Backbone as XML, in Angstrom:
<?xml version="1.0"?>
<chain id="A" units="angstrom">
  <residue number="1" name="UNK">
    <atom name="N" x="12.563" y="19.279" z="1.074"/>
    <atom name="CA" x="13.398" y="18.300" z="1.797"/>
    <atom name="C" x="14.050" y="17.418" z="0.878"/>
  </residue>
  <residue number="2" name="UNK">
    <atom name="N" x="15.069" y="16.680" z="1.418"/>
    <atom name="CA" x="15.814" y="15.620" z="0.707"/>
    <atom name="C" x="15.142" y="14.325" z="0.590"/>
  </residue>
  <residue number="3" name="UNK">
    <atom name="N" x="14.895" y="13.751" z="-0.553"/>
    <atom name="CA" x="14.381" y="12.418" z="-0.681"/>
    <atom name="C" x="15.416" y="11.378" z="-0.619"/>
  </residue>
  <residue number="4" name="UNK">
    <atom name="N" x="15.200" y="10.450" z="0.060"/>
    <atom name="CA" x="16.150" y="9.229" z="0.204"/>
    <atom name="C" x="15.473" y="7.960" z="-0.171"/>
  </residue>
  <residue number="5" name="UNK">
    <atom name="N" x="16.267" y="7.094" z="-0.464"/>
    <atom name="CA" x="15.703" y="5.721" z="-0.950"/>
    <atom name="C" x="15.418" y="4.923" z="0.377"/>
  </residue>
  <residue number="6" name="UNK">
    <atom name="N" x="14.186" y="4.251" z="0.189"/>
    <atom name="CA" x="13.688" y="3.315" z="1.218"/>
    <atom name="C" x="13.257" y="2.008" z="0.457"/>
  </residue>
  <residue number="7" name="UNK">
    <atom name="N" x="13.250" y="1.057" z="1.339"/>
    <atom name="CA" x="12.904" y="-0.259" z="0.717"/>
    <atom name="C" x="11.473" y="-0.600" z="1.384"/>
  </residue>
  <residue number="8" name="UNK">
    <atom name="N" x="10.520" y="-1.050" z="0.701"/>
    <atom name="CA" x="9.158" y="-1.255" z="1.172"/>
    <atom name="C" x="8.738" y="-2.670" z="0.822"/>
  </residue>
  <residue number="9" name="UNK">
    <atom name="N" x="8.095" y="-3.348" z="1.851"/>
    <atom name="CA" x="7.575" y="-4.753" z="1.692"/>
    <atom name="C" x="6.167" y="-4.456" z="2.186"/>
  </residue>
  <residue number="10" name="UNK">
    <atom name="N" x="5.192" y="-4.466" z="1.198"/>
    <atom name="CA" x="3.845" y="-4.146" z="1.362"/>
    <atom name="C" x="3.124" y="-5.215" z="2.342"/>
  </residue>
  <residue number="11" name="UNK">
    <atom name="N" x="3.583" y="-6.530" z="2.110"/>
    <atom name="CA" x="3.085" y="-7.641" z="2.781"/>
    <atom name="C" x="3.170" y="-7.514" z="4.356"/>
  </residue>
  <residue number="12" name="UNK">
    <atom name="N" x="4.365" y="-7.033" z="4.685"/>
    <atom name="CA" x="4.720" y="-6.904" z="6.182"/>
    <atom name="C" x="4.596" y="-5.642" z="6.590"/>
  </residue>
  <residue number="13" name="UNK">
    <atom name="N" x="4.172" y="-4.477" z="5.688"/>
    <atom name="CA" x="4.068" y="-3.224" z="5.945"/>
    <atom name="C" x="5.291" y="-2.648" z="6.500"/>
  </residue>
  <residue number="14" name="UNK">
    <atom name="N" x="6.473" y="-3.038" z="5.925"/>
    <atom name="CA" x="7.703" y="-2.562" z="6.458"/>
    <atom name="C" x="8.325" y="-1.425" z="5.444"/>
  </residue>
  <residue number="15" name="UNK">
    <atom name="N" x="8.858" y="-0.434" z="6.079"/>
    <atom name="CA" x="9.420" y="0.677" z="5.401"/>
    <atom name="C" x="10.935" y="0.733" z="6.012"/>
  </residue>
  <residue number="16" name="UNK">
    <atom name="N" x="11.945" y="0.579" z="5.282"/>
    <atom name="CA" x="13.249" y="0.459" z="5.824"/>
    <atom name="C" x="14.298" y="1.280" z="5.004"/>
  </residue>
  <residue number="17" name="UNK">
    <atom name="N" x="15.191" y="1.760" z="5.665"/>
    <atom name="CA" x="16.221" y="2.569" z="5.031"/>
    <atom name="C" x="17.388" y="1.586" z="4.667"/>
  </residue>
  <residue number="18" name="UNK">
    <atom name="N" x="17.331" y="0.466" z="5.248"/>
    <atom name="CA" x="18.290" y="-0.677" z="5.085"/>
    <atom name="C" x="17.836" y="-1.783" z="4.319"/>
  </residue>
  <residue number="19" name="UNK">
    <atom name="N" x="18.642" y="-2.199" z="3.429"/>
    <atom name="CA" x="18.194" y="-3.318" z="2.507"/>
    <atom name="C" x="18.491" y="-4.629" z="3.168"/>
  </residue>
  <residue number="20" name="UNK">
    <atom name="N" x="17.458" y="-5.535" z="3.429"/>
    <atom name="CA" x="17.544" y="-6.793" z="3.993"/>
    <atom name="C" x="17.123" y="-7.763" z="2.842"/>
  </residue>
  <residue number="21" name="UNK">
    <atom name="N" x="17.182" y="-9.118" z="3.330"/>
    <atom name="CA" x="16.817" y="-10.024" z="2.281"/>
    <atom name="C" x="15.411" y="-9.982" z="1.746"/>
  </residue>
  <residue number="22" name="UNK">
    <atom name="N" x="14.484" y="-9.691" z="2.483"/>
    <atom name="CA" x="13.122" y="-9.661" z="2.029"/>
    <atom name="C" x="12.382" y="-8.395" z="2.100"/>
  </residue>
  <residue number="23" name="UNK">
    <atom name="N" x="12.937" y="-7.241" z="2.103"/>
    <atom name="CA" x="12.336" y="-5.893" z="2.213"/>
    <atom name="C" x="12.414" y="-5.100" z="0.978"/>
  </residue>
  <residue number="24" name="UNK">
    <atom name="N" x="12.721" y="-5.744" z="-0.089"/>
    <atom name="CA" x="13.054" y="-4.873" z="-1.387"/>
    <atom name="C" x="11.892" y="-5.086" z="-2.464"/>
  </residue>
  <residue number="25" name="UNK">
    <atom name="N" x="10.599" y="-5.482" z="-2.057"/>
    <atom name="CA" x="9.672" y="-5.602" z="-3.098"/>
    <atom name="C" x="9.631" y="-4.305" z="-3.972"/>
  </residue>
  <residue number="26" name="UNK">
    <atom name="N" x="9.685" y="-3.192" z="-3.214"/>
    <atom name="CA" x="9.568" y="-1.903" z="-3.760"/>
    <atom name="C" x="10.696" y="-0.966" z="-3.275"/>
  </residue>
  <residue number="27" name="UNK">
    <atom name="N" x="11.135" y="-0.162" z="-4.187"/>
    <atom name="CA" x="12.105" y="0.887" z="-3.842"/>
    <atom name="C" x="11.385" y="2.282" z="-4.031"/>
  </residue>
  <residue number="28" name="UNK">
    <atom name="N" x="11.396" y="3.168" z="-2.970"/>
    <atom name="CA" x="10.810" y="4.372" z="-3.088"/>
    <atom name="C" x="11.873" y="5.536" z="-2.788"/>
  </residue>
  <residue number="29" name="UNK">
    <atom name="N" x="11.559" y="6.718" z="-3.199"/>
    <atom name="CA" x="12.449" y="7.895" z="-2.810"/>
    <atom name="C" x="11.581" y="8.845" z="-1.983"/>
  </residue>
  <residue number="30" name="UNK">
    <atom name="N" x="11.686" y="9.093" z="-0.902"/>
    <atom name="CA" x="10.716" y="9.746" z="0.027"/>
    <atom name="C" x="11.374" y="10.708" z="1.033"/>
  </residue>
  <residue number="31" name="UNK">
    <atom name="N" x="10.552" y="11.585" z="1.369"/>
    <atom name="CA" x="11.114" y="12.533" z="2.506"/>
    <atom name="C" x="10.417" y="12.213" z="3.865"/>
  </residue>
  <residue number="32" name="UNK">
    <atom name="N" x="10.576" y="12.823" z="4.853"/>
    <atom name="CA" x="9.916" y="12.521" z="6.191"/>
    <atom name="C" x="8.414" y="12.558" z="5.983"/>
  </residue>
  <residue number="33" name="UNK">
    <atom name="N" x="7.838" y="13.554" z="5.349"/>
    <atom name="CA" x="6.313" y="13.791" z="5.182"/>
    <atom name="C" x="5.824" y="12.506" z="4.426"/>
  </residue>
  <residue number="34" name="UNK">
    <atom name="N" x="6.523" y="12.209" z="3.305"/>
    <atom name="CA" x="6.075" y="11.066" z="2.522"/>
    <atom name="C" x="6.009" y="9.717" z="3.449"/>
  </residue>
  <residue number="35" name="UNK">
    <atom name="N" x="7.101" y="9.586" z="4.209"/>
    <atom name="CA" x="7.078" y="8.500" z="5.071"/>
    <atom name="C" x="6.082" y="8.344" z="6.056"/>
  </residue>
  <residue number="36" name="UNK">
    <atom name="N" x="5.573" y="9.657" z="6.660"/>
    <atom name="CA" x="4.564" y="9.665" z="7.637"/>
    <atom name="C" x="3.134" y="9.256" z="7.003"/>
  </residue>
  <residue number="37" name="UNK">
    <atom name="N" x="3.038" y="9.736" z="5.898"/>
    <atom name="CA" x="1.793" y="9.514" z="5.144"/>
    <atom name="C" x="1.575" y="8.020" z="4.751"/>
  </residue>
  <residue number="38" name="UNK">
    <atom name="N" x="2.681" y="7.373" z="4.311"/>
    <atom name="CA" x="2.690" y="5.998" z="3.860"/>
    <atom name="C" x="2.464" y="5.165" z="5.074"/>
  </residue>
  <residue number="39" name="UNK">
    <atom name="N" x="3.182" y="5.584" z="6.349"/>
    <atom name="CA" x="2.958" y="4.860" z="7.543"/>
    <atom name="C" x="1.480" y="4.923" z="7.954"/>
  </residue>
  <residue number="40" name="UNK">
    <atom name="N" x="0.960" y="6.043" z="7.919"/>
    <atom name="CA" x="-0.506" y="6.158" z="8.214"/>
    <atom name="C" x="-1.281" y="5.165" z="7.512"/>
  </residue>
  <residue number="41" name="UNK">
    <atom name="N" x="-1.049" y="5.067" z="6.194"/>
    <atom name="CA" x="-1.835" y="4.154" z="5.302"/>
    <atom name="C" x="-1.561" y="2.682" z="5.911"/>
  </residue>
  <residue number="42" name="UNK">
    <atom name="N" x="-0.368" y="2.415" z="6.073"/>
    <atom name="CA" x="-0.023" y="1.081" z="6.692"/>
    <atom name="C" x="-0.720" y="0.756" z="7.924"/>
  </residue>
  <residue number="43" name="UNK">
    <atom name="N" x="-0.570" y="1.773" z="8.871"/>
    <atom name="CA" x="-1.421" y="1.602" z="10.066"/>
    <atom name="C" x="-2.828" y="1.416" z="10.030"/>
  </residue>
  <residue number="44" name="UNK">
    <atom name="N" x="-3.568" y="2.194" z="9.134"/>
    <atom name="CA" x="-4.915" y="1.916" z="8.956"/>
    <atom name="C" x="-5.240" y="0.580" z="8.217"/>
  </residue>
  <residue number="45" name="UNK">
    <atom name="N" x="-4.370" y="0.128" z="7.549"/>
    <atom name="CA" x="-4.535" y="-1.184" z="6.892"/>
    <atom name="C" x="-4.381" y="-2.252" z="8.079"/>
  </residue>
  <residue number="46" name="UNK">
    <atom name="N" x="-3.517" y="-2.052" z="8.877"/>
    <atom name="CA" x="-3.331" y="-2.969" z="10.142"/>
    <atom name="C" x="-4.546" y="-3.036" z="11.023"/>
  </residue>
  <residue number="47" name="UNK">
    <atom name="N" x="-5.095" y="-1.867" z="11.384"/>
    <atom name="CA" x="-6.278" y="-1.649" z="12.089"/>
    <atom name="C" x="-7.488" y="-2.383" z="11.378"/>
  </residue>
  <residue number="48" name="UNK">
    <atom name="N" x="-7.657" y="-2.122" z="10.035"/>
    <atom name="CA" x="-8.827" y="-2.789" z="9.361"/>
    <atom name="C" x="-8.558" y="-4.221" z="9.238"/>
  </residue>
  <residue number="49" name="UNK">
    <atom name="N" x="-7.299" y="-4.839" z="9.090"/>
    <atom name="CA" x="-7.077" y="-6.085" z="9.185"/>
    <atom name="C" x="-7.440" y="-6.765" z="10.483"/>
  </residue>
  <residue number="50" name="UNK">
    <atom name="N" x="-7.084" y="-6.059" z="11.729"/>
    <atom name="CA" x="-7.418" y="-6.676" z="12.904"/>
    <atom name="C" x="-9.064" y="-6.580" z="13.112"/>
  </residue>
  <residue number="51" name="UNK">
    <atom name="N" x="-9.636" y="-5.584" z="12.744"/>
    <atom name="CA" x="-11.202" y="-5.649" z="12.811"/>
    <atom name="C" x="-11.712" y="-6.827" z="12.037"/>
  </residue>
  <residue number="52" name="UNK">
    <atom name="N" x="-11.159" y="-7.072" z="10.877"/>
    <atom name="CA" x="-11.777" y="-8.083" z="9.986"/>
    <atom name="C" x="-11.406" y="-9.438" z="10.564"/>
  </residue>
  <residue number="53" name="UNK">
    <atom name="N" x="-10.247" y="-9.624" z="11.311"/>
    <atom name="CA" x="-10.130" y="-10.863" z="12.041"/>
    <atom name="C" x="-11.111" y="-11.142" z="13.040"/>
  </residue>
  <residue number="54" name="UNK">
    <atom name="N" x="-11.507" y="-10.124" z="13.766"/>
    <atom name="CA" x="-12.492" y="-10.338" z="14.783"/>
    <atom name="C" x="-13.940" y="-10.546" z="14.138"/>
  </residue>
  <residue number="55" name="UNK">
    <atom name="N" x="-14.192" y="-10.006" z="13.186"/>
    <atom name="CA" x="-15.477" y="-10.134" z="12.407"/>
    <atom name="C" x="-15.547" y="-11.515" z="11.950"/>
  </residue>
  <residue number="56" name="UNK">
    <atom name="N" x="-14.467" y="-12.089" z="11.515"/>
    <atom name="CA" x="-14.466" y="-13.388" z="11.009"/>
    <atom name="C" x="-14.999" y="-14.411" z="11.859"/>
  </residue>
  <residue number="57" name="UNK">
    <atom name="N" x="-14.948" y="-14.137" z="13.163"/>
    <atom name="CA" x="-15.429" y="-15.036" z="14.188"/>
    <atom name="C" x="-16.802" y="-14.900" z="14.539"/>
  </residue>
  <residue number="58" name="UNK">
    <atom name="N" x="-17.601" y="-14.169" z="13.750"/>
    <atom name="CA" x="-19.024" y="-13.878" z="14.032"/>
    <atom name="C" x="-19.843" y="-14.588" z="12.928"/>
  </residue>
  <residue number="59" name="UNK">
    <atom name="N" x="-20.319" y="-15.850" z="13.147"/>
    <atom name="CA" x="-20.846" y="-16.599" z="11.965"/>
    <atom name="C" x="-21.963" y="-15.890" z="11.243"/>
  </residue>
  <residue number="60" name="UNK">
    <atom name="N" x="-22.721" y="-15.099" z="11.769"/>
    <atom name="CA" x="-24.002" y="-14.455" z="11.174"/>
    <atom name="C" x="-23.544" y="-13.262" z="10.480"/>
  </residue>
  <residue number="61" name="UNK">
    <atom name="N" x="-22.310" y="-12.762" z="10.395"/>
    <atom name="CA" x="-22.092" y="-11.353" z="9.831"/>
    <atom name="C" x="-21.277" y="-11.926" z="8.488"/>
  </residue>
  <residue number="62" name="UNK">
    <atom name="N" x="-22.057" y="-11.633" z="7.316"/>
    <atom name="CA" x="-21.356" y="-12.124" z="6.150"/>
    <atom name="C" x="-20.134" y="-11.390" z="5.688"/>
  </residue>
  <residue number="63" name="UNK">
    <atom name="N" x="-19.336" y="-12.199" z="5.008"/>
    <atom name="CA" x="-18.015" y="-11.482" z="4.533"/>
    <atom name="C" x="-18.209" y="-10.362" z="3.563"/>
  </residue>
  <residue number="64" name="UNK">
    <atom name="N" x="-19.066" y="-10.555" z="2.694"/>
    <atom name="CA" x="-19.184" y="-9.434" z="1.557"/>
    <atom name="C" x="-19.839" y="-8.255" z="2.143"/>
  </residue>
  <residue number="65" name="UNK">
    <atom name="N" x="-20.202" y="-8.199" z="3.479"/>
    <atom name="CA" x="-20.748" y="-7.058" z="3.987"/>
    <atom name="C" x="-19.809" y="-6.490" z="5.046"/>
  </residue>
  <residue number="66" name="UNK">
    <atom name="N" x="-18.475" y="-6.781" z="4.998"/>
    <atom name="CA" x="-17.566" y="-6.415" z="5.985"/>
    <atom name="C" x="-16.977" y="-5.145" z="5.580"/>
  </residue>
  <residue number="67" name="UNK">
    <atom name="N" x="-17.272" y="-4.134" z="6.261"/>
    <atom name="CA" x="-16.603" y="-2.698" z="6.071"/>
    <atom name="C" x="-15.212" y="-2.739" z="6.349"/>
  </residue>
  <residue number="68" name="UNK">
    <atom name="N" x="-14.745" y="-3.470" z="7.381"/>
    <atom name="CA" x="-13.345" y="-3.508" z="7.596"/>
    <atom name="C" x="-12.448" y="-4.098" z="6.387"/>
  </residue>
  <residue number="69" name="UNK">
    <atom name="N" x="-12.985" y="-5.075" z="5.737"/>
    <atom name="CA" x="-12.429" y="-5.562" z="4.736"/>
    <atom name="C" x="-12.355" y="-4.677" z="3.534"/>
  </residue>
  <residue number="70" name="UNK">
    <atom name="N" x="-13.458" y="-3.979" z="3.207"/>
    <atom name="CA" x="-13.401" y="-2.840" z="2.268"/>
    <atom name="C" x="-12.335" y="-1.855" z="2.661"/>
  </residue>
  <residue number="71" name="UNK">
    <atom name="N" x="-12.385" y="-1.363" z="3.800"/>
    <atom name="CA" x="-11.294" y="-0.334" z="4.350"/>
    <atom name="C" x="-9.998" y="-0.940" z="4.061"/>
  </residue>
  <residue number="72" name="UNK">
    <atom name="N" x="-9.715" y="-2.220" z="4.212"/>
    <atom name="CA" x="-8.306" y="-2.751" z="4.017"/>
    <atom name="C" x="-7.997" y="-2.803" z="2.586"/>
  </residue>
  <residue number="73" name="UNK">
    <atom name="N" x="-9.120" y="-2.995" z="1.668"/>
    <atom name="CA" x="-8.752" y="-3.085" z="0.277"/>
    <atom name="C" x="-8.459" y="-1.591" z="-0.292"/>
  </residue>
  <residue number="74" name="UNK">
    <atom name="N" x="-9.167" y="-0.604" z="0.341"/>
    <atom name="CA" x="-8.939" y="0.711" z="-0.036"/>
    <atom name="C" x="-7.462" y="1.199" z="0.523"/>
  </residue>
  <residue number="75" name="UNK">
    <atom name="N" x="-7.124" y="0.724" z="1.484"/>
    <atom name="CA" x="-5.810" y="0.980" z="2.100"/>
    <atom name="C" x="-4.708" y="0.440" z="1.103"/>
  </residue>
  <residue number="76" name="UNK">
    <atom name="N" x="-4.986" y="-0.844" z="0.653"/>
    <atom name="CA" x="-3.970" y="-1.284" z="-0.255"/>
    <atom name="C" x="-3.826" y="-0.597" z="-1.463"/>
  </residue>
  <residue number="77" name="UNK">
    <atom name="N" x="-5.126" y="-0.131" z="-2.089"/>
    <atom name="CA" x="-5.034" y="0.684" z="-3.252"/>
    <atom name="C" x="-4.295" y="1.959" z="-2.921"/>
  </residue>
  <residue number="78" name="UNK">
    <atom name="N" x="-4.446" y="2.727" z="-1.771"/>
    <atom name="CA" x="-3.830" y="3.829" z="-1.500"/>
    <atom name="C" x="-2.300" y="3.656" z="-1.417"/>
  </residue>
  <residue number="79" name="UNK">
    <atom name="N" x="-1.934" y="2.599" z="-0.678"/>
    <atom name="CA" x="-0.492" y="2.232" z="-0.562"/>
    <atom name="C" x="0.065" y="1.881" z="-1.904"/>
  </residue>
  <residue number="80" name="UNK">
    <atom name="N" x="-0.508" y="1.164" z="-2.775"/>
    <atom name="CA" x="0.031" y="0.963" z="-4.044"/>
    <atom name="C" x="0.305" y="2.252" z="-4.814"/>
  </residue>
  <residue number="81" name="UNK">
    <atom name="N" x="-0.873" y="3.180" z="-4.678"/>
    <atom name="CA" x="-0.710" y="4.445" z="-5.437"/>
    <atom name="C" x="0.431" y="5.348" z="-4.893"/>
  </residue>
  <residue number="82" name="UNK">
    <atom name="N" x="0.651" y="5.325" z="-3.664"/>
    <atom name="CA" x="1.669" y="6.113" z="-3.078"/>
    <atom name="C" x="3.074" y="5.534" z="-3.442"/>
  </residue>
  <residue number="83" name="UNK">
    <atom name="N" x="3.197" y="4.180" z="-3.353"/>
    <atom name="CA" x="4.418" y="3.570" z="-3.691"/>
    <atom name="C" x="4.793" y="3.752" z="-5.062"/>
  </residue>
  <residue number="84" name="UNK">
    <atom name="N" x="3.741" y="3.716" z="-5.903"/>
    <atom name="CA" x="3.907" y="3.999" z="-7.420"/>
    <atom name="C" x="4.503" y="5.491" z="-7.562"/>
  </residue>
  <residue number="85" name="UNK">
    <atom name="N" x="3.876" y="6.532" z="-6.897"/>
    <atom name="CA" x="4.269" y="7.787" z="-7.218"/>
    <atom name="C" x="5.618" y="8.086" z="-6.581"/>
  </residue>
  <residue number="86" name="UNK">
    <atom name="N" x="5.968" y="7.414" z="-5.471"/>
    <atom name="CA" x="7.288" y="7.628" z="-4.868"/>
    <atom name="C" x="8.416" y="6.670" z="-5.534"/>
  </residue>
  <residue number="87" name="UNK">
    <atom name="N" x="7.948" y="5.761" z="-6.176"/>
    <atom name="CA" x="8.834" y="4.665" z="-6.617"/>
    <atom name="C" x="9.797" y="4.988" z="-7.684"/>
  </residue>
  <residue number="88" name="UNK">
    <atom name="N" x="10.862" y="4.298" z="-7.713"/>
    <atom name="CA" x="11.883" y="4.372" z="-8.774"/>
    <atom name="C" x="11.259" y="3.576" z="-10.153"/>
  </residue>
  <residue number="89" name="UNK">
    <atom name="N" x="11.829" y="3.758" z="-11.210"/>
    <atom name="CA" x="11.488" y="3.190" z="-12.357"/>
    <atom name="C" x="11.014" y="1.716" z="-12.410"/>
  </residue>
  <residue number="90" name="UNK">
    <atom name="N" x="11.877" y="1.026" z="-11.727"/>
    <atom name="CA" x="11.579" y="-0.479" z="-11.714"/>
    <atom name="C" x="10.270" y="-0.836" z="-10.951"/>
  </residue>
  <residue number="91" name="UNK">
    <atom name="N" x="10.149" y="-0.078" z="-9.738"/>
    <atom name="CA" x="9.029" y="-0.109" z="-8.934"/>
    <atom name="C" x="7.609" y="0.257" z="-9.723"/>
  </residue>
  <residue number="92" name="UNK">
    <atom name="N" x="7.851" y="1.404" z="-10.468"/>
    <atom name="CA" x="6.659" y="1.747" z="-11.305"/>
    <atom name="C" x="6.294" y="0.700" z="-12.287"/>
  </residue>
  <residue number="93" name="UNK">
    <atom name="N" x="7.381" y="0.209" z="-12.856"/>
    <atom name="CA" x="7.048" y="-0.899" z="-13.880"/>
    <atom name="C" x="6.402" y="-2.129" z="-13.217"/>
  </residue>
  <residue number="94" name="UNK">
    <atom name="N" x="6.959" y="-2.446" z="-12.196"/>
    <atom name="CA" x="6.361" y="-3.665" z="-11.403"/>
    <atom name="C" x="4.943" y="-3.500" z="-11.040"/>
  </residue>
  <residue number="95" name="UNK">
    <atom name="N" x="4.594" y="-2.336" z="-10.392"/>
    <atom name="CA" x="3.303" y="-2.094" z="-10.103"/>
    <atom name="C" x="2.276" y="-1.951" z="-11.304"/>
  </residue>
  <residue number="96" name="UNK">
    <atom name="N" x="2.797" y="-1.322" z="-12.361"/>
    <atom name="CA" x="2.032" y="-1.228" z="-13.622"/>
    <atom name="C" x="1.715" y="-2.655" z="-14.172"/>
  </residue>
  <residue number="97" name="UNK">
    <atom name="N" x="2.695" y="-3.563" z="-13.954"/>
    <atom name="CA" x="2.471" y="-4.888" z="-14.450"/>
    <atom name="C" x="1.561" y="-5.671" z="-13.792"/>
  </residue>
  <residue number="98" name="UNK">
    <atom name="N" x="1.357" y="-5.394" z="-12.435"/>
    <atom name="CA" x="0.550" y="-6.087" z="-11.525"/>
    <atom name="C" x="-0.954" y="-5.731" z="-11.820"/>
  </residue>
  <residue number="99" name="UNK">
    <atom name="N" x="-1.264" y="-4.600" z="-12.376"/>
    <atom name="CA" x="-2.625" y="-4.181" z="-12.797"/>
    <atom name="C" x="-3.467" y="-3.771" z="-11.572"/>
  </residue>
  <residue number="100" name="UNK">
    <atom name="N" x="-2.722" y="-3.473" z="-10.413"/>
    <atom name="CA" x="-3.397" y="-3.047" z="-9.193"/>
    <atom name="C" x="-4.109" y="-1.549" z="-9.256"/>
  </residue>
  <residue number="101" name="UNK">
    <atom name="N" x="-3.514" y="-0.719" z="-10.094"/>
    <atom name="CA" x="-3.887" y="0.635" z="-10.220"/>
    <atom name="C" x="-4.993" y="0.827" z="-11.340"/>
  </residue>
  <residue number="102" name="UNK">
    <atom name="N" x="-5.355" y="-0.216" z="-12.069"/>
    <atom name="CA" x="-6.364" y="-0.027" z="-13.053"/>
    <atom name="C" x="-7.681" y="0.445" z="-12.513"/>
  </residue>
  <residue number="103" name="UNK">
    <atom name="N" x="-7.994" y="-0.065" z="-11.275"/>
    <atom name="CA" x="-9.296" y="0.330" z="-10.681"/>
    <atom name="C" x="-9.201" y="1.784" z="-10.411"/>
  </residue>
  <residue number="104" name="UNK">
    <atom name="N" x="-8.182" y="2.277" z="-10.083"/>
    <atom name="CA" x="-8.102" y="3.789" z="-9.741"/>
    <atom name="C" x="-8.129" y="4.606" z="-10.920"/>
  </residue>
  <residue number="105" name="UNK">
    <atom name="N" x="-7.885" y="4.040" z="-12.075"/>
    <atom name="CA" x="-7.764" y="4.886" z="-13.329"/>
    <atom name="C" x="-9.062" y="4.792" z="-14.201"/>
  </residue>
  <residue number="106" name="UNK">
    <atom name="N" x="-9.993" y="3.947" z="-13.701"/>
    <atom name="CA" x="-11.153" y="4.044" z="-14.555"/>
    <atom name="C" x="-11.884" y="5.301" z="-14.941"/>
  </residue>
  <residue number="107" name="UNK">
    <atom name="N" x="-11.768" y="6.052" z="-13.892"/>
    <atom name="CA" x="-12.448" y="7.516" z="-14.118"/>
    <atom name="C" x="-11.375" y="8.480" z="-14.037"/>
  </residue>
  <residue number="108" name="UNK">
    <atom name="N" x="-10.204" y="8.309" z="-14.228"/>
    <atom name="CA" x="-9.007" y="9.255" z="-14.242"/>
    <atom name="C" x="-8.373" y="9.249" z="-15.434"/>
  </residue>
  <residue number="109" name="UNK">
    <atom name="N" x="-7.477" y="10.079" z="-15.544"/>
    <atom name="CA" x="-6.475" y="10.191" z="-16.665"/>
    <atom name="C" x="-5.459" y="9.072" z="-16.393"/>
  </residue>
  <residue number="110" name="UNK">
    <atom name="N" x="-5.024" y="8.425" z="-17.508"/>
    <atom name="CA" x="-3.887" y="7.422" z="-17.243"/>
    <atom name="C" x="-2.768" y="7.972" z="-16.519"/>
  </residue>
  <residue number="111" name="UNK">
    <atom name="N" x="-2.010" y="7.142" z="-15.831"/>
    <atom name="CA" x="-0.924" y="7.357" z="-15.050"/>
    <atom name="C" x="0.223" y="8.168" z="-15.970"/>
  </residue>
  <residue number="112" name="UNK">
    <atom name="N" x="0.724" y="9.121" z="-15.438"/>
    <atom name="CA" x="1.753" y="9.777" z="-16.097"/>
    <atom name="C" x="3.106" y="9.694" z="-15.301"/>
  </residue>
  <residue number="113" name="UNK">
    <atom name="N" x="4.144" y="9.347" z="-15.932"/>
    <atom name="CA" x="5.382" y="9.210" z="-15.293"/>
    <atom name="C" x="6.193" y="10.615" z="-15.214"/>
  </residue>
</chain>
């Protein structure tokens, strides 16, 4: 399949073919299958975030034992990994400089471009 450029804002979980003022945090080159997989990760992050919101209103349920929060964190790592793999050179450099993939590489081979 043909890969096309898309603009990704991980904070708003937006994937767009159109460049707008605030959606160009990362630029990826993806096909339909890649987009579906990234959208699934974003959807799971949203669901985990929503569950965490409701858990936050239960005073006797401690934050550090919140499975939904852990799931959100794992979703963020997965999203950054996918964006890195699909990203252009500037995106890869940006994510590398953030250090968010270091956790993923503790037991793996270093990232290869």
